[in-house]
C-alpha positions in Angstrom: 0.0 0.0 0.0 1.4 3.4 -1.0 0.0 6.7 0.0 0.5 10.4 -0.6 3.4 11.9 1.3 3.5 15.3 3.0 6.5 16.9 4.7 6.5 20.3 6.3 8.6 22.1 8.8 7.0 24.7 11.1 8.9 28.0 11.6 9.8 26.7 15.1 11.6 23.7 13.7 9.1 21.0 14.3 9.2 18.6 11.3 6.0 16.9 10.3 5.9 13.9 7.9 2.6 12.3 6.9 1.5 9.5 4.7 -2.1 9.5 3.5 -3.5 6.0 3.2 -7.1 6.5 2.0 -8.0 2.8 2.0 -7.6 2.3 5.8 -10.0 3.4 8.6 -7.4 4.0 11.2 -4.7 6.6 11.8 -1.5 6.6 14.0 1.1 9.1 14.9 4.3 9.2 16.8 6.1 12.2 18.3 9.9 12.0 18.6 11.2 14.5 21.2 15.1 14.6 21.5 14.8 14.1 25.3 16.2 10.6 25.7 18.9 9.1 28.0 21.8 10.6 26.1 20.8 14.1 27.2 20.1 13.2 30.8 22.4 15.1 33.2 25.2 12.9 34.4 24.0 13.1 38.0 20.3 12.6 37.1 20.3 9.6 34.8 16.7 8.3 34.6 15.1 11.8 34.3 14.0 11.1 30.7 11.9 8.2 31.8 10.4 9.9 34.8 9.4 13.1 32.9 7.7 10.9 30.2 5.8 9.0 32.8 4.7 12.1 34.7 3.4 13.7 31.5 0.4 11.3 31.7 -0.5 12.4 35.2 -2.3 15.5 34.1 -1.9 18.1 31.3 -3.4 21.3 30.1 -6.8 21.8 31.8 -7.1 18.1 32.8 -6.0 16.3 35.8 -4.7 12.7 35.6 -8.2 11.2 35.7 -9.7 13.6 33.2 -6.8 13.1 30.8 -7.0 9.3 31.0 -10.8 9.5 30.4 -10.3 11.8 27.4 -7.7 9.4 25.9 -10.0 6.5 26.5 -13.0 8.2 25.1 -11.2 8.4 21.7 -10.2 4.8 21.9 -6.5 5.6 21.8 -4.0 2.8 21.9 -1.0 4.4 23.5 2.7 3.6 22.7 6.1 5.2 23.4 8.4 5.8 26.2 11.9 7.2 27.0 14.5 5.7 24.7 18.2 6.2 24.2 18.2 9.3 22.0 14.7 10.5 22.3 11.3 10.2 24.1 8.4 9.0 21.9 4.6 9.6 22.4 2.5 7.5 20.1 -1.1 6.7 19.5 -3.3 4.7 17.1 -7.0 5.2 16.8 -10.0 5.6 14.4 -9.1 8.1 11.7 -12.1 10.4 12.4 -10.6 11.2 15.8 -7.1 12.0 14.7 -7.2 15.8 15.1 -8.8 15.6 18.5 -6.1 13.2 19.7 -3.4 15.6 18.5 -5.0 18.4 20.6 -4.7 16.1 23.7 -1.1 15.2 22.8 -0.2 18.9 22.5 -1.1 19.3 26.2 0.8 16.1 27.0 4.0 17.2 25.4 3.8 21.0 25.9 1.9 21.6 29.0 2.2 18.5 31.4 1.4 19.3 35.1 4.3 17.1 36.3 2.6 17.0 39.7 4.9 17.2 42.7 2.8 14.7 44.8 3.0 12.1 42.0 6.8 12.2 41.6 7.6 9.6 44.4 5.2 7.1 42.7 6.9 7.6 39.3 10.3 7.3 40.9 9.2 4.0 42.6 8.0 2.6 39.2 11.4 3.5 37.6 13.3 1.9 40.4 11.2 -1.3 40.1 12.1 -1.5 36.4 15.7 -1.3 37.4 15.4 -4.0 40.0 13.6 -6.3 37.5 16.9 -6.4 35.5 18.1 -9.1 37.9 15.3 -11.3 36.7 16.0 -10.5 33.0 19.6 -11.6 32.2 19.3 -11.0 28.5 18.2 -7.4 29.0 20.9 -6.9 31.6 23.4 -8.3 29.1 22.4 -5.9 26.3 22.6 -2.9 28.6 26.1 -3.8 29.6 27.1 -4.6 25.9 26.1 -1.0 24.9 28.1 0.3 27.9 31.2 -1.6 26.8 30.8 -0.6 23.2 30.2 3.1 23.5 32.4 5.7 25.3 29.7 8.4 24.7 26.4 8.8 26.4 25.0 6.3 23.9 26.2 3.6 26.3 23.6 4.6 28.8 20.2 2.9 29.4 16.9 4.7 29.3 16.2 3.0 32.7 18.8 5.4 34.3 20.6 4.6 37.5 19.2 4.2 41.0 21.2 7.1 42.2 20.0 9.3 39.4 16.3 8.4 39.9 16.5 9.0 43.6 18.2 12.4 43.0 15.2 13.8 41.1 13.2 16.6 42.7 10.1 18.5 41.4 12.3 21.4 40.5 14.7 19.2 38.5 11.8 17.5 36.6 10.3 20.9 35.7 13.7 22.2 34.6 14.5 19.1 32.5 11.1 19.3 30.7 11.7 23.1 30.0 15.2 22.4 28.8 14.6 19.4 26.5 10.9 19.5 25.3 11.4 21.9 22.5 10.2 21.9 18.8 13.4 22.4 16.9 14.6 18.9 16.3 11.3 17.2 17.3 9.4 15.1 14.7 5.7 14.3 14.3 5.0 11.4 12.0 1.4 10.4 10.9 0.1 7.5 8.9 -3.4 6.7 7.9 -6.6 8.3 6.6 -6.9 12.0 7.0 -7.8 15.3 5.4 -4.5 17.1 4.9 -6.2 20.6 5.0 -7.8 19.9 8.4 -4.7 18.0 9.7 -2.4 20.8 8.6 -4.5 23.5 10.4 -4.6 21.4 13.6 -0.9 21.0 13.7 -0.2 24.7 13.2 -2.8 25.6 15.8 -1.6 23.2 18.4 2.2 23.5 17.9 2.8 26.7 16.0 3.4 28.8 19.1 5.8 26.2 20.7 9.4 27.6 20.8 13.0 26.7 21.5 15.7 24.2 20.7 16.5 21.1 22.8 20.0 19.9 23.5 22.0 17.9 21.0 22.8 14.3 22.1 26.4 14.5 20.8 28.1 12.2 18.4 28.4 8.5 19.2 31.9 7.5 20.2 33.2 3.9 19.9 36.9 4.6 19.7 37.6 3.1 23.2 35.2 0.2 23.1 36.1 -2.8 25.3 37.1 -6.1 23.8 35.5 -8.3 26.5 33.5 -7.9 29.6 32.2 -10.7 31.9 29.4 -10.3 34.4 29.6 -13.0 37.0 26.2 -14.4 37.9 25.4 -17.8 39.4 22.9 -19.1 36.9 22.2 -22.3 34.9 22.6 -20.4 31.6 25.2 -18.3 29.9 24.2 -15.2 28.0 26.5 -14.1 25.2 26.3 -10.8 23.3 28.6 -9.2 20.8 28.6 -6.0 18.8 30.8 -4.7 16.0 30.8 -1.7 13.7 28.7 -1.7 10.5 26.9 0.9 8.3 23.9 3.0 9.1 20.7 3.8 7.4 22.2 6.7 5.5 25.0 4.5 4.0 24.8 3.5 0.3 25.6 0.0 1.3 22.7 -0.3 3.8 20.6 -2.7 1.8 23.6 -5.0 1.2 24.1 -5.1 5.0 20.4 -5.7 5.7 20.2 -8.6 3.2 23.4 -10.2 4.5 22.0 -10.0 8.0 18.7 -11.5 6.8 20.6 -14.5 5.4 22.5 -14.8 8.6 19.6 -14.4 11.0 16.2 -14.3 9.3 14.2 -17.2 10.6 14.4 -21.0 10.7 16.2 -21.2 7.3 18.9 -18.6 8.2 22.5 -19.7 8.9 22.6 -19.0 12.5 19.5 -21.0 13.3 20.6 -24.0 11.2 24.3 -24.0 11.9 24.5 -23.0 15.5 21.2 -24.4 16.9 19.9 -27.2 14.7 23.1 -28.9 13.4 25.3 -28.5 16.6 22.6 -28.0 19.2 24.8 -25.5 21.0 22.2 -23.0 22.2 18.5 -22.5 22.7 18.3 -19.1 21.0 20.6 -17.3 18.6 20.1 -14.1 16.5 21.7 -11.1 15.0 20.2 -7.7 14.3 21.1 -4.2 13.1 21.6 -1.4 15.7 21.5 2.2 14.7 21.9 5.6 16.4 22.2 8.9 14.5 25.6 8.9 12.9 26.6 5.3 13.5 25.6 1.7 12.7 26.4 -1.7 14.2 25.6 -5.4 14.2 24.4 -6.9 17.5 24.3 -10.7 18.0 23.1 -12.8 20.9 23.1 -16.4 22.0 21.8 -18.1 25.1 23.3 -21.4 26.0 24.6 -23.6 28.9 27.9 -22.9 30.7 29.5 -26.1 29.3 28.8 -25.1 25.7 29.3 -21.3 26.0 32.9 -21.2 24.6 32.0 -23.3 21.6 28.9 -21.3 21.0 30.8 -18.0 21.0 33.5 -19.5 18.6 30.9 -20.9 16.2 28.8 -17.6 16.3 31.8 -15.5 15.3 32.8 -18.1 12.7 29.4 -18.1 11.1 29.3 -14.3 11.0 32.7 -14.3 9.2 31.7 -17.1 6.9 29.3 -14.7 5.2 32.4 -13.1 3.6 33.0 -16.3 1.6 29.8 -15.6 -0.3 26.1 -16.2 -0.3 24.0 -18.3 -2.8 21.3 -17.2 -5.1 18.8 -19.3 -3.2 19.7 -17.7 0.1 19.4 -14.2 -1.3 16.0 -15.1 -2.9 14.6 -16.3 0.4 15.9 -13.3 2.2 14.4 -10.9 -0.4 11.0 -12.6 -0.1 11.1 -12.3 3.7 12.1 -8.5 3.6 9.5 -7.6 1.0 6.8 -9.5 2.9 7.7 -7.6 6.1 7.5 -4.4 4.1 4.0 -5.1 2.8 2.7 -6.0 6.2 4.3 -3.0 7.8 2.7 -0.7 5.1 -0.7 -2.0 6.1 -0.3 -1.3 9.8 -0.6 2.4 10.5 1.2 2.2 13.8 4.2 0.5 12.3 4.2 2.8 9.4 4.1 5.9 11.6 7.0 4.6 13.6 9.1 4.0 10.5 8.3 7.5 9.1 9.5 9.0 12.4 12.7 6.9 12.5 13.5 7.6 8.9 13.1 11.3 9.5 15.3 11.1 12.6 18.1 9.0 11.2 18.0 10.2 7.5 16.5 13.6 7.6 13.9 12.4 5.1 11.4 9.6 4.6 12.0 6.6 2.3 9.0 5.6 0.1 8.0 2.0 -0.3 9.3 2.1 -3.8 12.7 3.3 -2.7 13.0 0.5 -0.1 11.8 -2.1 -2.6 14.3 -1.0 -5.3 17.1 -1.0 -2.7 16.3 -4.6 -1.8 15.9 -5.8 -5.4 19.2 -4.3 -6.4 21.2 -6.5 -4.0 23.1 -9.4 -5.6 25.4 -12.1 -4.2 28.3 -10.1 -5.7 27.3 -6.8 -4.1 27.0 -8.5 -0.7 30.4 -10.1 -1.2 31.8 -6.7 -2.1 30.2 -5.1 0.9 31.5 -7.6 3.3 35.0 -7.4 1.8 35.1 -3.6 2.5 33.3 -4.0 5.8 34.6 -7.2 7.4 33.3 -8.4 10.7 36.0 -7.3 13.1 36.6 -5.2 16.2 34.1 -7.3 18.3 33.0 -6.2 21.7 31.8 -9.3 23.6 30.0 -9.4 26.9 29.0 -12.6 28.7 26.7 -13.0 31.7 26.8 -16.2 33.7 29.1 -18.4 35.8 31.9 -18.8 33.3 34.2 -16.3 31.6 35.2 -16.9 28.1 38.1 -16.3 25.7 37.5 -14.1 22.7 39.6 -15.3 19.7 39.6 -12.9 16.7 
């Protein structure tokens, strides 16, 4: 499904990207506000998440109950949260109620009450999320993997730190919202059925008087990334994560990277599943996926196994990643292409997923890719172009993190 695209930038710097899909009955939008963990003050890590949570506890002329009732009355399915580089506020609903929903979200983002008496409850929720990490070893592994990989604030987690969360006061929360929730650099992405004239008027009316520029997150820095980090934990399983540099969404070789990665880890027929799990029985789960921040790209791989098989699992995982450089077959590429294009079609028919993609494209690329552009990029990939890409961008410079009872050796 392909719709009409609109892109405007308000005088205050807010960028709006919209895709009109006349055949659907729903609409979805996502705000990206550059107020994520990377711009938390060092001593107040966790502020981004607490501010985002408090925003729903009353805004504009509505207290928390009235705001919740207003959102429910429109049948809004909410999404979002504080992430690494930004905070997101998303909603999906019937298309006829889109403009009224944007009016509510203008209050949420611009005029939240951030009630002082609700701060302790929001801090308690944030601390509970941190404590739950001990019961989620894979999530704990990934957090430490990013910390070991990035020297910049991109190594942080949006969960913050216990000390940072406890340090927050009502004054700090109000100051952080004032400092970071600004239009210049923010993005509003919309997908679904709408009247552009009515939508355009609503956006200008609700957000035209918003002013200011938020802080820049800074460039990602991986120059001093660690080679290996082990987290000792007395468990019956060993978690393995590795990360290494690759290309981002703005690179001409992006589609070669994505197709190579699909061949490596794109379902039950992919190499990692068949070679590491099925043939050798080394682990219960294994995968590889792209990781991107503005200005950098990487590959992130994961395996969960038992302590007695963890060293072999890591060795085989690295070997399979590197074996891609020897070449891929026409059949492998054909299966990968069908999978990617199938995902693309399904995404285009889901307004929430499409709004999220529009927002992320605009953030990482400064523009939105059409379905035709993505399809053409996928179709242009050949076994030779993948080989050429992997020759110029070999898998090396691994950062490896393990969590469990046994430390490993990293052999590159």
